[in-house]
C-alpha positions, -999 to 999 in steps of 0.1 A, spaced: 0 0 0 10 36 -5 31 51 23 14 83 32 24 109 59 4 131 82 -2 164 66 0 152 30 -26 163 5 -43 134 -12 -72 127 -36 -99 102 -30 -109 77 -58 -126 44 -64 -153 45 -38 -184 27 -49 -211 35 -23 -235 63 -29 -218 84 -3 -184 73 -15 -191 84 -51 -197 119 -38 -162 119 -23 -144 106 -54 -121 132 -69 -120 154 -38 -88 165 -22 -81 161 15 -54 163 41 -41 132 60 -48 133 97 -38 97 107 -22 69 86 -28 32 85 -49 7 65 -76 32 70 -66 68 70 -85 97 86 -85 127 62 -99 162 65 -118 175 35 -116 211 23 -147 221 42 -134 208 75 -152 175 76 -132 144 86 -138 110 70 -122 76 72 -109 62 39 -90 30 30 -54 37 21 -59 20 -12 -84 46 -22 -60 75 -17 -34 89 -41 -11 119 -36 -26 149 -53 -7 160 -84 16 130 -83 13 125 -121 9 154 -145 -1 135 -176 -32 118 -162 -43 141 -134 -27 123 -105 -55 102 -92 -59 66 -102 -25 63 -120 -6 64 -88 -23 33 -76 -25 -3 -88 -45 -25 -66 -26 -57 -58 -45 -85 -76 -52 -115 -54 -42 -147 -71 -75 -163 -61 -89 -188 -85 -125 -183 -96 -148 -206 -77 -126 -209 -46 -140 -203 -12 -127 -168 -9 -143 -158 -42 -175 -178 -41 -197 -147 -37 -180 -126 -64 -167 -152 -88 -152 -144 -122 -182 -162 -138 -205 -137 -121 -185 -109 -134 -186 -120 -170 -215 -96 -176 -230 -88 -209 -243 -55 -221 -278 -66 -213 -267 -73 -177 -239 -48 -170 -231 -59 -134 -238 -89 -112 -269 -89 -89 -263 -70 -58 -231 -54 -70 -231 -18 -83 -217 -9 -117 -186 6 -103 -182 -22 -78 -183 -48 -105 -155 -29 -123 -133 -28 -92 -139 -64 -84 -128 -74 -119 -98 -50 -121 -84 -52 -86 -91 -88 -76 -90 -110 -106 -72 -117 -138 -97 -112 -166 -116 -144 -172 -123 -156 -207 -155 -140 -220 -156 -113 -193 -146 -83 -215 -172 -63 -234 -164 -62 -271 -181 -28 -274 -150 -13 -256 -126 -27 -281 -122 6 -301 -111 24 -269 -86 -3 -259 -72 -3 -295 -68 35 -295 -50 35 -262 -27 7 -273 -18 28 -304 -12 58 -282 11 37 -260 31 27 -290 33 62 -303 45 74 -269 73 48 -270 81 57 -306 87 94 -299 100 93 -263 119 59 -264 113 29 -242 128 27 -207 155 2 -215 171 22 -242 167 57 -227 198 73 -212 179 105 -203 146 92 -188 142 66 -162 105 61 -169 81 65 -198 51 73 -176 29 84 -205 32 50 -223 25 32 -190 -6 52 -184 -20 44 -218 -11 7 -213 -30 6 -180 -60 25 -195 -61 1 -224 -61 -29 -201 -90 -14 -181 -110 -7 -213 -103 -42 -225 -115 -59 -193 -145 -38 -182 -175 -62 -183 -200 -36 -196 -200 -11 -224 -187 23 -215 -210 37 -241 -239 33 -217 -226 65 -200 -228 85 -232 -264 98 -225 -249 117 -195 -232 140 -220 -195 148 -222 -191 162 -186 -212 135 -171 -193 107 -190 -160 121 -179 -170 125 -143 -185 89 -141 -155 73 -159 -129 92 -139 -146 83 -106 -153 47 -115 -125 33 -135 -89 26 -123 -62 45 -141 -88 69 -157 -84 105 -147 -105 132 -164 -81 135 -193 -82 97 -201 -119 97 -196 -123 126 -221 -102 107 -246 -125 77 -242 -155 99 -248 -140 113 -279 -132 78 -292 -168 67 -287 -181 99 -303 -158 100 -334 -137 69 -335 -105 88 -324 -93 114 -300 -72 145 -304 -39 130 -293 -42 100 -315 -53 120 -345 -22 143 -341 2 114 -336 -11 97 -368 -3 127 -389 31 134 -373 22 164 -352 29 168 -314 -1 161 -292 -17 183 -266 -13 173 -230 -37 171 -201 -27 207 -192 -39 219 -227 -3 228 -236 13 215 -269 38 188 -261 65 199 -286 93 181 -267 96 158 -237 117 165 -207 147 148 -224 145 172 -253 131 147 -278 108 160 -304 72 147 -302 67 151 -339 71 125 -368 56 97 -347 45 75 -377 80 75 -392 96 67 -359 71 40 -352 77 24 -386 115 24 -383 113 11 -347 95 -20 -360 126 -31 -380 141 -61 -363 173 -51 -345 167 -13 -344 144 -2 -316 129 31 -306 161 50 -297 178 42 -331 146 50 -350 144 84 -333 180 92 -341 175 82 -377 145 105 -382 161 134 -363 196 129 -377 209 128 -341 234 107 -322 256 86 -345 237 100 -375 245 136 -368 254 153 -400 236 128 -422 204 133 -441 173 123 -419 158 89 -427 121 87 -426 112 53 -440 124 17 -444 130 20 -481 151 52 -475 172 34 -449 177 4 -472 191 27 -499 215 46 -477 250 29 -474 261 57 -450 234 49 -425 238 12 -428 275 15 -421 267 35 -390 243 7 -379 271 -18 -377 284 -23 -412 295 -59 -421 289 -72 -386 251 -68 -389 248 -66 -427 231 -100 -431 204 -98 -404 197 -60 -408 194 -62 -446 172 -92 -443 149 -75 -418 147 -44 -440 141 -63 -473 114 -85 -457 99 -57 -436 64 -58 -451 63 -96 -449 73 -96 -413 45 -72 -404 18 -94 -419 -4 -110 -392 0 -147 -384 -32 -167 -387 -44 -190 -359 -38 -220 -382 -3 -209 -389 4 -202 -352 -9 -237 -342 12 -253 -369 43 -234 -357 38 -246 -322 32 -282 -334 64 -282 -354 85 -266 -327 72 -291 -301 78 -321 -324 114 -310 -329 121 -304 -292 105 -337 -282 123 -356 -309 157 -343 -296 146 -350 -260 137 -386 -269 171 -391 -285 189 -377 -254 168 -398 -230 170 -430 -250 133 -435 -250 102 -419 -265 92 -387 -248 61 -376 -267 29 -380 -247 -5 -373 -263 -24 -342 -251 -41 -346 -217 -78 -353 -215 -102 -324 -209 -95 -310 -174 -62 -329 -171 -28 -313 -165 3 -317 -187 26 -346 -182 58 -342 -163 80 -363 -186 79 -343 -218 87 -308 -230 58 -285 -236 52 -254 -257 27 -227 -247 16 -195 -264 27 -164 -245 28 -127 -253 3 -100 -263 -15 -121 -290 -26 -145 -263 -41 -118 -240 -56 -98 -269 -73 -128 -284 -60 -122 -319 -28 -130 -338 1 -106 -342 28 -105 -367 48 -131 -348 43 -160 -325 58 -161 -290 63 -196 -275 74 -206 -241 92 -240 -240 92 -256 -205 97 -289 -187 85 -298 -152 118 -313 -140 146 -304 -164 167 -278 -147 170 -254 -176 170 -253 -214 208 -251 -219 222 -278 -197 259 -284 -190 268 -289 -227 254 -291 -262 242 -327 -255 218 -314 -229 209 -282 -248 174 -276 -261 174 -243 -279 205 -246 -301 195 -279 -318 160 -265 -322 173 -233 -339 196 -253 -361 168 -274 -374 144 -245 -379 171 -227 -398 178 -255 -422 172 -248 -459 137 -256 -470 149 -288 -487 166 -302 -457 140 -293 -430 118 -319 -414 88 -296 -415 78 -260 -421 107 -237 -412 
């Protein structure tokens, strides 16, 4: 929980009772601290509020400081267990016709889903998909123009990208359509969403309203045409605090998709900065492919093969992978891994799939889908597989004879004529 101090100014959020909703968004001063804090409202009234429903006022600038400073710790409680019998995930899988479980308020249903459970299959309302998709695009644009955390020397944290990521997850998991608040008008929608949804301040709520009204919002529309967006303070975000330009987002995003480049290199290519200082700006994959000077700066002969391949096959690599293709990839990878494992063990290690409701065996290697496509419910441009074994200590072993990944990669990279299956 958040460590608050006496005298700090906080903002109340996420209360779901009738009286609590009247307090959401109000600032107060902390009088006592603990699991429940006594706080004094601006008018002098004192109330008791759980620590998890308080956030320091003004802690984040880009989403108004209230829900973004908190992420309720999700209990790893399985649906249907004793502790979740009254508010099971099944009960929360509400449709638009029945927006919340019986006896649970609309906002209460949201908080039960978002703060206590992983989203169960079928829980999300598909009507909110446009909002989630727009926020995911905004997250990617923020990374494209500001860089990701790992590659940034100037910033320790890309908070804007994180805020969009959290808001997208909320929109993707809410079990009722947010459009049901549209009859309240813009101000009513914004107030209800900001008070009810985790990680939605008034600015994010306004963006959701704009997306439902027109299919987009101001920030996304500007990013898509390469212009700097307007922030929650209504000021034009020409540069971030590290001095990076917020313009040319589409070009930076495209170059950042090239395998082996990343956001930081893409930014430097577009802005002719860093190691590309003095060279002509590069604004597209074809332009980069046709520039020996830039390719030399990117590693020359050491990376020529992999980089040129990723540039030449860029469009192909962006094409979505169908479900059938993904299943075939997993089947082939698993067949290779199990074949190698059987040879090492001296006996067959290729058990059939378990019966419905049964768990995987402990003697074989397994391959599971992981990554964003699994959680989004649709294919991406690649397939992420997790190879695992219940008792083998790791995938590398003491030597090549016990290794899993290198023999697998060698077989997958065989020329088409020599491969045992689709490569």
